[in-house]
ZAFI-936827 format. One record per residue (C-alpha): residue number from 1; residue in three letters; x, y, z. Coordinates in steps of 0.5 Angstrom, whole numbers, plus 500, padded with zeros to 3 digits. Example, Ala and Ser with C-alpha at 12.3 -4.5 7.8 and 13.67 -1.06 7.14 Angstrom:
! ZAFI-936827
(site 1; "ala"; (525; 491; 516))
(site 2; "ser"; (527; 498; 514))
! end
This chain:
! ZAFI-936827
(site 1; "met"; (139; 308; 686))
(site 2; "arg"; (132; 309; 688))
(site 3; "pro"; (130; 316; 691))
(site 4; "gln"; (130; 316; 699))
(site 5; "arg"; (123; 317; 702))
(site 6; "val"; (122; 320; 709))
(site 7; "trp"; (123; 315; 714))
(site 8; "phe"; (116; 314; 717))
(site 9; "ala"; (119; 312; 724))
(site 10; "ser"; (124; 319; 724))
(site 11; "ala"; (121; 319; 732))
(site 12; "val"; (125; 314; 733))
(site 13; "leu"; (130; 315; 728))
(site 14; "gly"; (135; 319; 733))
(site 15; "phe"; (134; 311; 734))
(site 16; "thr"; (130; 269; 722))
(site 17; "val"; (129; 262; 720))
(site 18; "leu"; (129; 256; 723))
(site 19; "val"; (124; 254; 729))
(site 20; "cys"; (127; 250; 735))
(site 21; "ala"; (128; 242; 733))
(site 22; "cys"; (125; 241; 739))
(site 23; "gly"; (119; 246; 738))
(site 24; "phe"; (112; 246; 737))
(site 25; "pro"; (106; 251; 738))
(site 26; "arg"; (104; 253; 746))
(site 27; "gln"; (097; 249; 746))
(site 28; "ser"; (091; 252; 751))
(site 29; "val"; (093; 249; 758))
(site 30; "leu"; (090; 243; 759))
(site 31; "thr"; (094; 241; 765))
(site 32; "pro"; (092; 236; 769))
(site 33; "gln"; (093; 236; 776))
(site 34; "pro"; (099; 231; 778))
(site 35; "thr"; (097; 226; 783))
(site 36; "ala"; (104; 222; 785))
(site 37; "leu"; (107; 229; 784))
(site 38; "ala"; (103; 233; 788))
(site 39; "thr"; (108; 233; 794))
(site 40; "pro"; (114; 231; 790))
(site 41; "glu"; (121; 230; 794))
(site 42; "pro"; (125; 237; 796))
(site 43; "thr"; (131; 238; 792))
(site 44; "pro"; (136; 236; 797))
(site 45; "thr"; (142; 241; 800))
(site 46; "arg"; (148; 241; 798))
(site 47; "ala"; (151; 238; 804))
(site 48; "gly"; (145; 232; 803))
(site 49; "met"; (147; 232; 795))
(site 50; "asp"; (153; 230; 797))
(site 51; "thr"; (152; 224; 801))
(site 52; "leu"; (148; 221; 795))
(site 53; "asp"; (150; 215; 791))
(site 54; "pro"; (147; 215; 784))
(site 55; "ser"; (150; 208; 781))
(site 56; "val"; (147; 204; 777))
(site 57; "ser"; (140; 208; 777))
(site 58; "glu"; (136; 209; 770))
(site 59; "val"; (135; 216; 767))
(site 60; "his"; (129; 216; 762))
(site 61; "leu"; (130; 222; 757))
(site 62; "trp"; (124; 224; 753))
(site 63; "his"; (125; 229; 747))
(site 64; "ser"; (121; 230; 740))
(site 65; "leu"; (128; 231; 736))
(site 66; "thr"; (128; 227; 729))
(site 67; "gly"; (133; 226; 723))
(site 68; "thr"; (141; 227; 725))
(site 69; "arg"; (139; 230; 732))
(site 70; "glu"; (136; 225; 734))
(site 71; "gln"; (141; 220; 732))
(site 72; "ala"; (146; 224; 735))
(site 73; "leu"; (143; 225; 742))
(site 74; "arg"; (142; 217; 742))
(site 75; "asn"; (150; 217; 740))
(site 76; "ile"; (151; 221; 746))
(site 77; "ala"; (147; 218; 751))
(site 78; "ser"; (151; 210; 748))
(site 79; "ser"; (157; 214; 749))
(site 80; "tyr"; (155; 217; 757))
(site 81; "glu"; (152; 209; 759))
(site 82; "arg"; (159; 206; 756))
(site 83; "ser"; (164; 212; 760))
(site 84; "asn"; (160; 215; 766))
(site 85; "pro"; (163; 211; 772))
(site 86; "tyr"; (157; 211; 777))
(site 87; "gly"; (154; 205; 772))
(site 88; "ile"; (148; 210; 770))
(site 89; "arg"; (144; 208; 764))
(site 90; "val"; (140; 212; 759))
(site 91; "arg"; (133; 210; 756))
(site 92; "val"; (132; 215; 750))
(site 93; "glu"; (125; 216; 748))
(site 94; "phe"; (122; 219; 742))
(site 95; "his"; (115; 223; 743))
(site 96; "ser"; (112; 226; 737))
(site 97; "ala"; (106; 229; 742))
(site 98; "leu"; (111; 230; 748))
(site 99; "his"; (108; 236; 752))
(site 100; "lys"; (101; 231; 752))
(site 101; "glu"; (105; 225; 754))
(site 102; "ile"; (109; 229; 759))
(site 103; "leu"; (102; 232; 762))
(site 104; "ala"; (100; 225; 762))
(site 105; "ser"; (106; 222; 765))
(site 106; "val"; (106; 227; 771))
(site 107; "ser"; (099; 226; 772))
(site 108; "ala"; (100; 218; 772))
(site 109; "gly"; (107; 219; 777))
(site 110; "thr"; (111; 217; 772))
(site 111; "pro"; (114; 223; 769))
(site 112; "pro"; (121; 222; 766))
(site 113; "asp"; (127; 224; 768))
(site 114; "val"; (129; 230; 763))
(site 115; "val"; (125; 234; 758))
(site 116; "val"; (129; 236; 751))
(site 117; "ala"; (124; 242; 750))
(site 118; "pro"; (123; 250; 748))
(site 119; "cys"; (125; 253; 754))
(site 120; "gln"; (118; 256; 755))
(site 121; "arg"; (115; 249; 756))
(site 122; "val"; (120; 248; 762))
(site 123; "ala"; (117; 254; 764))
(site 124; "glu"; (110; 252; 764))
(site 125; "tyr"; (113; 245; 768))
(site 126; "ala"; (117; 250; 773))
(site 127; "ala"; (111; 254; 774))
(site 128; "ala"; (107; 247; 776))
(site 129; "gly"; (112; 246; 781))
(site 130; "trp"; (115; 240; 777))
(site 131; "val"; (122; 242; 775))
(site 132; "val"; (128; 242; 779))
(site 133; "pro"; (133; 248; 778))
(site 134; "leu"; (140; 247; 777))
(site 135; "thr"; (143; 252; 782))
(site 136; "glu"; (144; 247; 787))
(site 137; "tyr"; (147; 241; 783))
(site 138; "val"; (152; 247; 780))
(site 139; "lys"; (155; 249; 786))
(site 140; "ser"; (155; 242; 789))
(site 141; "ala"; (162; 240; 793))
(site 142; "arg"; (162; 233; 790))
(site 143; "tyr"; (158; 233; 784))
(site 144; "gly"; (157; 240; 781))
(site 145; "leu"; (161; 245; 776))
(site 146; "thr"; (169; 247; 778))
(site 147; "ala"; (169; 255; 777))
(site 148; "leu"; (173; 253; 771))
(site 149; "glu"; (167; 249; 768))
(site 150; "arg"; (163; 255; 770))
(site 151; "leu"; (167; 260; 767))
(site 152; "asp"; (167; 256; 760))
(site 153; "leu"; (160; 256; 759))
(site 154; "gln"; (157; 261; 754))
(site 155; "pro"; (152; 266; 758))
(site 156; "thr"; (146; 263; 754))
(site 157; "ser"; (148; 256; 757))
(site 158; "leu"; (145; 256; 764))
(site 159; "gly"; (143; 263; 763))
(site 160; "gly"; (139; 262; 757))
(site 161; "cys"; (132; 259; 760))
(site 162; "leu"; (131; 262; 767))
(site 163; "ser"; (125; 262; 772))
(site 164; "ala"; (121; 269; 772))
(site 165; "ser"; (120; 268; 780))
(site 166; "thr"; (127; 266; 782))
(site 167; "asn"; (132; 267; 777))
(site 168; "gln"; (134; 260; 777))
(site 169; "ala"; (136; 256; 771))
(site 170; "leu"; (131; 252; 770))
(site 171; "gly"; (135; 247; 765))
(site 172; "leu"; (142; 247; 760))
(site 173; "val"; (141; 250; 754))
(site 174; "phe"; (143; 247; 748))
(site 175; "asp"; (142; 246; 740))
(site 176; "ser"; (142; 253; 740))
(site 177; "arg"; (142; 259; 735))
(site 178; "met"; (141; 266; 733))
(site 179; "val"; (138; 271; 729))
(site 180; "val"; (143; 274; 724))
(site 181; "met"; (143; 277; 717))
(site 182; "tyr"; (146; 274; 711))
(site 183; "tyr"; (150; 279; 706))
(site 184; "asn"; (153; 278; 700))
(site 185; "ala"; (160; 281; 701))
(site 186; "asp"; (162; 282; 694))
(site 187; "trp"; (156; 286; 692))
(site 188; "leu"; (157; 290; 698))
(site 189; "arg"; (164; 291; 696))
(site 190; "glu"; (162; 293; 690))
(site 191; "leu"; (157; 298; 693))
(site 192; "gly"; (163; 301; 696))
(site 193; "ala"; (162; 299; 703))
(site 194; "asp"; (167; 296; 708))
(site 195; "ser"; (163; 292; 712))
(site 196; "pro"; (155; 290; 713))
(site 197; "pro"; (151; 297; 715))
(site 198; "arg"; (151; 297; 723))
(site 199; "thr"; (144; 302; 723))
(site 200; "trp"; (137; 301; 719))
(site 201; "glu"; (139; 308; 716))
(site 202; "ala"; (145; 305; 713))
(site 203; "phe"; (141; 298; 711))
(site 204; "arg"; (136; 302; 707))
(site 205; "ala"; (140; 306; 702))
(site 206; "leu"; (144; 301; 701))
(site 207; "cys"; (138; 297; 700))
(site 208; "asn"; (136; 302; 695))
(site 209; "glu"; (142; 302; 692))
(site 210; "ala"; (143; 294; 690))
(site 211; "arg"; (135; 294; 687))
(site 212; "asp"; (135; 294; 680))
(site 213; "val"; (128; 293; 677))
(site 214; "asp"; (131; 291; 669))
(site 215; "ala"; (136; 286; 673))
(site 216; "gly"; (132; 284; 677))
(site 217; "thr"; (135; 285; 683))
(site 218; "trp"; (133; 287; 690))
(site 219; "gly"; (136; 290; 697))
(site 220; "tyr"; (134; 284; 702))
(site 221; "ser"; (129; 279; 703))
(site 222; "ala"; (126; 277; 710))
(site 223; "ala"; (122; 271; 712))
(site 224; "val"; (118; 275; 717))
(site 225; "asp"; (117; 271; 723))
(site 226; "gly"; (117; 273; 731))
(site 227; "ser"; (124; 272; 732))
(site 228; "leu"; (126; 277; 728))
(site 229; "val"; (121; 281; 729))
(site 230; "leu"; (124; 281; 737))
(site 231; "asn"; (131; 282; 735))
(site 232; "trp"; (129; 289; 730))
(site 233; "ile"; (125; 291; 737))
(site 234; "leu"; (131; 289; 741))
(site 235; "gly"; (136; 293; 737))
(site 236; "leu"; (132; 299; 737))
(site 237; "gly"; (133; 299; 745))
(site 238; "gly"; (126; 296; 746))
(site 239; "ser"; (122; 289; 749))
(site 240; "ala"; (116; 285; 747))
(site 241; "leu"; (115; 284; 755))
(site 242; "asp"; (115; 289; 761))
(site 243; "thr"; (117; 284; 766))
(site 244; "asp"; (116; 289; 772))
(site 245; "ser"; (108; 290; 770))
(site 246; "gln"; (108; 283; 767))
(site 247; "gln"; (105; 286; 761))
(site 248; "ala"; (106; 286; 753))
(site 249; "ser"; (110; 292; 750))
(site 250; "leu"; (108; 289; 743))
(site 251; "asp"; (106; 297; 741))
(site 252; "ser"; (111; 300; 744))
(site 253; "pro"; (115; 306; 740))
(site 254; "glu"; (121; 301; 739))
(site 255; "ser"; (116; 296; 737))
(site 256; "val"; (112; 301; 732))
(site 257; "ala"; (119; 303; 730))
(site 258; "ser"; (121; 296; 728))
(site 259; "leu"; (115; 295; 723))
(site 260; "ser"; (116; 301; 720))
(site 261; "val"; (123; 299; 717))
(site 262; "leu"; (119; 293; 714))
(site 263; "arg"; (113; 298; 712))
(site 264; "asp"; (118; 303; 709))
(site 265; "thr"; (123; 299; 705))
(site 266; "leu"; (118; 295; 702))
(site 267; "his"; (114; 302; 700))
(site 268; "asp"; (122; 303; 697))
(site 269; "asp"; (120; 297; 693))
(site 270; "cys"; (127; 294; 695))
(site 271; "gly"; (125; 289; 699))
(site 272; "phe"; (121; 283; 699))
(site 273; "cys"; (117; 278; 705))
(site 274; "leu"; (118; 271; 703))
(site 275; "ser"; (112; 266; 704))
(site 276; "gly"; (114; 259; 705))
(site 277; "ser"; (112; 257; 697))
(site 278; "ser"; (115; 263; 695))
(site 279; "ser"; (120; 262; 689))
(site 280; "glu"; (124; 268; 691))
(site 281; "ala"; (126; 265; 697))
(site 282; "arg"; (133; 262; 693))
(site 283; "gly"; (134; 270; 691))
(site 284; "trp"; (140; 271; 695))
(site 285; "glu"; (143; 264; 694))
(site 286; "ser"; (143; 266; 687))
(site 287; "gly"; (146; 273; 688))
(site 288; "lys"; (140; 276; 686))
(site 289; "val"; (139; 279; 693))
(site 290; "leu"; (143; 283; 697))
(site 291; "phe"; (142; 282; 705))
(site 292; "ser"; (137; 276; 707))
(site 293; "phe"; (135; 275; 715))
(site 294; "gly"; (135; 268; 718))
(site 295; "met"; (138; 263; 723))
(site 296; "thr"; (146; 260; 725))
(site 297; "ala"; (143; 254; 724))
(site 298; "glu"; (142; 255; 717))
(site 299; "leu"; (149; 256; 716))
(site 300; "pro"; (152; 248; 714))
(site 301; "gly"; (145; 248; 710))
(site 302; "arg"; (148; 254; 706))
(site 303; "ala"; (156; 252; 706))
(site 304; "ala"; (153; 245; 703))
(site 305; "glu"; (151; 248; 697))
(site 306; "pro"; (155; 255; 697))
(site 307; "pro"; (153; 261; 693))
(site 308; "ser"; (158; 263; 688))
(site 309; "phe"; (159; 269; 691))
(site 310; "asp"; (164; 271; 698))
(site 311; "trp"; (157; 271; 704))
(site 312; "asp"; (158; 272; 711))
(site 313; "ile"; (154; 274; 717))
(site 314; "ala"; (152; 280; 721))
(site 315; "pro"; (148; 282; 727))
(site 316; "val"; (141; 285; 725))
(site 317; "pro"; (142; 293; 724))
(site 318; "his"; (141; 296; 731))
(site 319; "leu"; (141; 302; 735))
(site 320; "thr"; (144; 300; 741))
(site 321; "asp"; (152; 300; 743))
(site 322; "glu"; (152; 294; 743))
(site 323; "pro"; (149; 288; 737))
(site 324; "val"; (143; 284; 740))
(site 325; "leu"; (142; 277; 736))
(site 326; "ser"; (136; 274; 739))
(site 327; "ala"; (137; 267; 741))
(site 328; "gln"; (133; 260; 741))
(site 329; "gly"; (134; 253; 743))
(site 330; "cys"; (132; 247; 747))
(site 331; "thr"; (133; 246; 754))
(site 332; "leu"; (134; 240; 758))
(site 333; "gly"; (130; 240; 764))
(site 334; "ile"; (130; 235; 769))
(site 335; "leu"; (123; 233; 773))
(site 336; "arg"; (122; 232; 780))
(site 337; "ser"; (123; 225; 782))
(site 338; "thr"; (127; 222; 788))
(site 339; "pro"; (134; 226; 790))
(site 340; "arg"; (138; 220; 788))
(site 341; "gln"; (134; 220; 780))
(site 342; "gln"; (135; 228; 780))
(site 343; "leu"; (143; 227; 782))
(site 344; "ala"; (143; 221; 776))
(site 345; "ala"; (139; 226; 772))
(site 346; "trp"; (144; 231; 773))
(site 347; "leu"; (151; 228; 772))
(site 348; "leu"; (148; 227; 765))
(site 349; "leu"; (148; 234; 764))
(site 350; "lys"; (154; 235; 767))
(site 351; "trp"; (157; 230; 763))
(site 352; "leu"; (154; 234; 756))
(site 353; "met"; (158; 240; 759))
(site 354; "gln"; (165; 238; 757))
(site 355; "pro"; (169; 240; 750))
(site 356; "ser"; (169; 234; 747))
(site 357; "lys"; (160; 233; 748))
(site 358; "asp"; (159; 240; 746))
(site 359; "ala"; (163; 239; 739))
(site 360; "gln"; (160; 232; 738))
(site 361; "trp"; (154; 235; 738))
(site 362; "val"; (155; 242; 734))
(site 363; "leu"; (158; 239; 728))
(site 364; "ala"; (152; 234; 728))
(site 365; "ser"; (146; 239; 729))
(site 366; "gly"; (149; 245; 727))
(site 367; "ser"; (148; 248; 733))
(site 368; "leu"; (152; 254; 738))
(site 369; "pro"; (157; 251; 742))
(site 370; "met"; (155; 251; 749))
(site 371; "leu"; (162; 252; 752))
(site 372; "arg"; (168; 257; 750))
(site 373; "ser"; (173; 252; 750))
(site 374; "thr"; (170; 248; 744))
(site 375; "arg"; (172; 253; 739))
(site 376; "tyr"; (179; 251; 740))
(site 377; "leu"; (179; 243; 738))
(site 378; "pro"; (182; 241; 732))
(site 379; "glu"; (175; 238; 730))
(site 380; "ile"; (171; 244; 731))
(site 381; "glu"; (178; 249; 728))
(site 382; "thr"; (177; 244; 722))
(site 383; "phe"; (170; 245; 721))
(site 384; "leu"; (171; 253; 721))
(site 385; "glu"; (176; 252; 717))
(site 386; "ala"; (170; 249; 711))
(site 387; "leu"; (165; 254; 714))
(site 388; "pro"; (168; 261; 716))
(site 389; "gln"; (161; 264; 717))
(site 390; "phe"; (161; 259; 723))
(site 391; "ser"; (166; 263; 725))
(site 392; "thr"; (163; 269; 725))
(site 393; "ala"; (157; 266; 729))
(site 394; "phe"; (162; 264; 735))
(site 395; "asp"; (164; 272; 736))
(site 396; "leu"; (158; 274; 736))
(site 397; "ile"; (154; 269; 742))
(site 398; "thr"; (157; 274; 747))
(site 399; "tyr"; (151; 278; 744))
(site 400; "ala"; (146; 273; 745))
(site 401; "lys"; (139; 275; 748))
(site 402; "pro"; (135; 269; 749))
(site 403; "glu"; (127; 269; 747))
(site 404; "pro"; (122; 271; 754))
(site 405; "ser"; (122; 265; 758))
(site 406; "leu"; (115; 266; 760))
(site 407; "pro"; (110; 259; 758))
(site 408; "glu"; (106; 265; 753))
(site 409; "trp"; (111; 267; 749))
(site 410; "pro"; (110; 263; 743))
(site 411; "glu"; (102; 265; 742))
(site 412; "ile"; (105; 273; 743))
(site 413; "arg"; (112; 271; 739))
(site 414; "ala"; (106; 269; 733))
(site 415; "leu"; (103; 276; 735))
(site 416; "leu"; (108; 279; 733))
(site 417; "ala"; (109; 275; 727))
(site 418; "gly"; (102; 276; 725))
(site 419; "ala"; (103; 283; 725))
(site 420; "ala"; (109; 283; 721))
(site 421; "gln"; (105; 279; 716))
(site 422; "ile"; (100; 284; 715))
(site 423; "ile"; (105; 290; 714))
(site 424; "cys"; (108; 285; 708))
(site 425; "gln"; (101; 284; 705))
(site 426; "gln"; (097; 291; 707))
(site 427; "arg"; (103; 296; 708))
(site 428; "ile"; (099; 300; 713))
(site 429; "asp"; (100; 303; 719))
(site 430; "pro"; (104; 299; 724))
(site 431; "val"; (101; 301; 730))
(site 432; "gln"; (094; 299; 726))
(site 433; "ala"; (098; 292; 726))
(site 434; "leu"; (100; 292; 733))
(site 435; "thr"; (095; 295; 738))
(site 436; "pro"; (091; 289; 737))
(site 437; "ala"; (096; 284; 738))
(site 438; "asp"; (098; 288; 744))
(site 439; "ser"; (091; 287; 747))
(site 440; "ala"; (091; 280; 745))
(site 441; "ala"; (098; 279; 748))
(site 442; "asp"; (095; 282; 755))
(site 443; "arg"; (090; 277; 755))
(site 444; "leu"; (094; 271; 755))
(site 445; "leu"; (099; 274; 760))
(site 446; "ala"; (093; 276; 764))
(site 447; "glu"; (090; 268; 764))
! end
């Protein structure tokens, strides 16, 4: 066991890593002025909407998903075409340069009806007036969701991508995942711990106990990206953005404390940061690392080649009363066109909010469910029996906190990741890494 050192963040001590498959770095905004959509038709009121007939419409859906996710999306669209009572057809199109092509299509007056994109992109389109909020559709007497259907939704499904100005849902969040801590349960029991650590003090102590230079064992490994750092900040009661002032808070006491956790455990020599090419990335699976951080979307892959020990996931250590799990996912957003076409697009989204369709997507993608009741379908129960760690993930969804929906967030998240990487490489005072990151974030928000 290594000796404990003085905890750097004593003032606050009273105090992961798949990117969304639909995601890509935010480009500088080169948004062309829309032509045909400069004065789009408004979303109809609920009463007006109920008189519309969307029969024999064709919904154009654009995405940048690949592999099994793309095939699953196409299969779901084909199933919808065969089963929907309105004769609505769905044209699914892959676009590798999705954002650029959406801008061009809006400028030409020929946008898709539905886009599958990160929430921050959808928020960017909403700021330009191109996105139809879902509130009126959800509440429609004829085409909306019943009270029971709304209760069945996970909090992040319609609450994970909200307008910063109106707080309305900008789309349906699916293909979602959360930041979690992976741990070696066998090893934890050998160390005398009945459960994974809830606080950073307990985490640090266990990491030091696990470290053995001769045996080559470590306390933790971390692919330190912006989502993980955000989760650390949230778990200390902080935030990366001050919503009242619309300024960044990357250098807040909680942010400094979060990277102090990283720096101090690195100084203890009980953990290490991963890089994309690190051969030590397999350390956790080989049983040489007690804790690791990552996304719930990694669960099926780790189960396909299971470690030789008992393992599970848990929330990242925190000081808040309840755990916090930073969540992200793709958003299905409806772009403005005509009331009839928008309604046809909504009916596709509504159809996806059925347990059987939700289960189909979960099994194909490894994402978290949009509905609470999905868990109790026979095919999902069988899946959870084979992968009990995913059952833990289901239990934790209620603590999910979506990442900020501001268009600038991907770049701010990259600034957080950069500050963490500086700590990994140089082990400097976290304030030195976070102060320039905070200034850069403020400049982004002021543009």
